[in-house]
N, C-alpha and C positions, 0 to 999 in steps of 0.2 A: 881789348878787342875780343869779341866772341864771334865765332864763325862755325858754319856747318855745311856739309854737302849732303846730297840725297843718296848716300851710300848706306842702306838700311838693311838690317837682318830680317829674316822671314817673319818675325813676330811684331814688326813695326809696320804701321799703315803708311800709305801715301796720302797726299792731299790734292784735291781738285778744286779749282776756282770755278764755281758754278754760275754765279749771277752777280749783277751789280745794280746799284741804284744811286741816285743823287738828289739833292734839293738845295735851292738857293733862295734867299729872301726876295720879296717882291720889289723892294726899293732898289733902283739901279742908279748909280752915281757916276756920271761921266767926268772926264778930265776937265772939260770946260766948266762944268758945275763946281768942281773943286777950285777952279780959278776965280770963282766968285768969293771964295773964303780966304785964299792965300795967293801970293803973287806967283802964278804958274799958268801954263796953258797946255793944250793938247799936244802940240808939237814938242814942247820941252819934255813932257812926261814920256811920250812914245819913243822919242829918240834915245832916252836914257834907260828905259825899262821895258818897252814893248807893251805896256799896259794902256788900254783905252777906256776901260770902265771897271767898276766893281759893284758888288751887291752889299747892302747894309741892312742888318736886322732892324726892323722898326717895331711899331706898336703891334701887340698881339702876336709877336713872333719871339722865338727863343732858340738857344743852342740845342736844347733837348728836343724841341719841336722839329728843327732841321734834321737832327739825327734820326728821329722817328720816321720822318717822311722818306729820307734816303733808305732807311732799313726796310720800310714797307714796300718801296719800289723794288728793292733787291729780292725780297721774299716773293713778290708777285712774279718777277721774272723766273725765279727758281721753281715756282709752283709749290712752295713749302708752306705747311701749316706752322704758324709761330710756335705752337706747342712742341714741335719736333726739334727746336733749337736746344742745344746743350750749353752754349756759351755765347756771351756777347762781350766784346772788348771795344770800348770807346776810347779812341785816341783823341785827346783834347787838352789844351792848356787853358781853356776858358770855360769851365763848367758853369752851369747855372747854380750849382751847389758845390761848395768847396769839399764836401764829403763825397762827391761823386754824382754824375748825371746818368751814368749807364743804368742804374736801377730804375730810374724814371722812364727811360726808353724801353726797358724790359717790360715795365708795367703797361705802358701805352700800347705796345705790340701785342700784349697778352701772351708773352713767351714765358708761361708760368713754370716751365721746367728748366729754364736757362739760368745759370749763374752769370752775373753781370758786374763788370768793374771798369773803372777808368784807368788809362795809362797815359802818362805825361812825358812826351819827348819832343814837344814843339813841332817843328816842320818835318822832323824825322818820324813823328809819331805813328803815322799809318803803317810804314814798313816795320817799325818795331812791334806794333800790335799784330800785324800779319804773321810775323815770325813767331810771336808768342802764342797766338791761337793755333798755329800749325803744330806746335809741339804737343799740345793737348790731344790733337787728333792723331798725331803720329804714334804716340804711345798707346793708343787704343782706349784712352780714358773717356773720350767724347767722340761723337760722330758728326755733328753739325755745329758750325760756328758762324757768327756774324761779326765781321770786323768793320768798325765805323771810324772814319776820320772826320772830325767836325771842329770848326773854330769860329769864334766871333771876335776877331782881333780889332774890329772897328771900335769896340768898347774901350780899348786900351791904347788907342792912337792919340798922339798930340796933334790935333787938327789945325794947329797954328804952325806946325813944322813942315814945310813943304818938302823936305828931303825924305821924310818917312810917311807922312799921311797919304801920299799918292800910291803907296805900295800895296796896302792891305785891303782885303775884302772878307766877306763872311760866306760860309757854305758848308756842305756836308756831302760825303760820299760813303758808300758801303759796299762790301763784297761778301757774298755767301760762300763758305768753304765747306767741303764735305770729305770725310775720310774715304780713301779708296785703297785698292790693292797696292802694296808697296812698289811693285814693278811699274805702276802707272803714276808715280809721284810727279805732279806738275810743278812743284817748287824745286827746281834743279839745284839751287844753292843760295846762300845768303852770307853777308858779312855785316856786322854792326860795330860801330866805334864811337867812343866818347873821349873828349879832351876837355875836362873841366877847367884846366889852367887858362883856357882861352874864352871862358864863358862870359866875361864882361864885354866881349865884342857884340853880343846880342842877348839882352835879357829883359826881364820885367820884374825888377826887384821890389821887395817889400820896403816900406819907408818907416823908420822908427818914429813912433808917435806916442811918446810917454805921457801917461796920465797918472795923477796921484790916486792911490788906493786907500791907504791909511798912512799915518805918520811913519816916514822912513821906508815905505814900500810903494813902488809905482808899477804900472803894468803897461805893456805895449798894445795899444789898440790896433786892430787889423787894418792895414792900409797898403796899397800898392801904388807904384809910380805908373807913368805911361811907358810904352816900349822904348828901351834905350838901345841904340844901334850905332856901331861904327861901320858904315856902309862899305868903306874901302877895304877894311880888314875882312869882312864877311865875304865880299866878292873874291878877294885873293884866296881865302880859305876854300871856297866852293870850286873855283877853277883849278885849284891844285889837287884837292883831296878827292873830289868826285870822280875824275877820270882814273885816278890811281886805284880806288877801291873797285871800280868796275873792271879795269884791266886785270886786276888780281883775281877777281871772281870769274871772269871769262876764262882765264888760264886754268883755274882749279876745276871748273866744270867742263873743260875741253870744248867750249863753245866759241866759235869764231864770229867776229862781228858781222860777216856777210850772211851768217845763218839767222841773225836777228831780223824779225819782222818790224819791231818797233823799239824805239828808245823813249821811255816814259820817265821824265825827271820831275822833281818838285818844281812847281811853277813859281819861281821867284823873280827871275830877270831874264829877258830874252838874250842878253849878252852871255849869260852863264850857259844857257841852253846851247847857243851857237858854239861857244868855246869847247864845251864837253863833246859835242857831236864831232867837231873838227878834230879834236885830239884822238878820238876813237875811229876816225875815218868813216863815220856813219852819215850817209847822205841826208840832206834836209827833209826829203819827202818821207823819211822814216822817223822823224822826230815829232812826237805828239805835243801839241801846245794849244791851250785855250786861254793863255795868259792875258791876251788883249781884252777878253770879255769878263774876266773874274778877278784879275790881280792875284796877289798871294793870299790864299785862304789857309795857309799853314798845313795842318794835318789833313785837310780836305783836298788839297790840290791833286794828288795822285789818283785817289778813287773817283773824284769828280771828272777828271780827264778820261780815266778808264771807262767810266759809264757812258760818257758822251760818245766815245769812239766805238764802243760796243753797240750802242743804240743806232748810230748812223751807218753801221756796217763796215767801218774801217777795220776794226778788230774782229777777226773771224775765229771760229773754233780751230784750235791747233796752232794759232799764232804764238811765236816765241818773243817774249818781251823782257828787256833789261830795264830795271827801274832803280832809281836812287833818290833818297830823301836826305836833306841836309839843313841844318839850322842851329837854333839856340841850344846851348849845352856846354860847349859846342858838341853836337852829335851828328852823325851821318851813318848811312847804311845803304846797302844795295841788295837786290835780289834778282835772280833770273827765273822767270816762271812762264809756264805755258797756259794760255787761256783755253778752258774747256767749254764753258757755256752751259746752258740748260740742257738736260738730257730727257 
């Protein structure tokens, strides 16, 4: 486990969340349309997941393209020149290029002064990337950063497995961060955890595909399976671990649940959202969710929901938000932050 609180000496900067952006593919796939492929229907899917539709990357679209569009929207909200960026962190498990897609986004944006790299932590990826970027700002090494969560899980779904194919969609979200005075740190605290011993509950493993090279020597040709998931175990993991990590973080930051304006969780399953909110005694009107429209977009769910709520006016400057991401690894994390917005 790695954790930190915003107790910082005078030579350390704070971090402000300035702007957000998002992007989704043009293709929208409803539950009834999935029912044309496998034996399922809208009622069955909604009752078990809360999902009504999802977006699917089609022709002339890509993961990096979604990341670029979300980033451009965030920069426009912030009013920043792309050349003012120092850092771009792209949280994704489905890059266009296994060597990394963040450099392509950097080039598309024209962010010529920014270093860019991918970070892989599945559905926890955005929070892991947010915390990572914040450290560069806090030590004064950089001033402006862009954190992107983007995934294209529909490329790795078994579309003949009705238990899993109904869950996932594609999308991207981005948040612009800026170094601020340490007394004005808007990230009050965070905790990150990993338990690799439970990783087989949700993974996307490589598949051994041996091919002869020369006599006596073979090589493994690159190949991956579809998403492998034990839904019951993942559900039990989420409803147990997410409230615990949030309760500990609330205690360490001396924040009471009634002080929170919003609970923003990874959008995986409505039952999980309801269970966590009930455990923390957070009323349903404070729980942000767009699960019914997008499904589980992995690293994109939190910034996608954040941007939607910022743009429709629900999230206002100064709002206090508790957030948690959880998923493959198994990994999970939480952060409590205050939304600043454009200045």
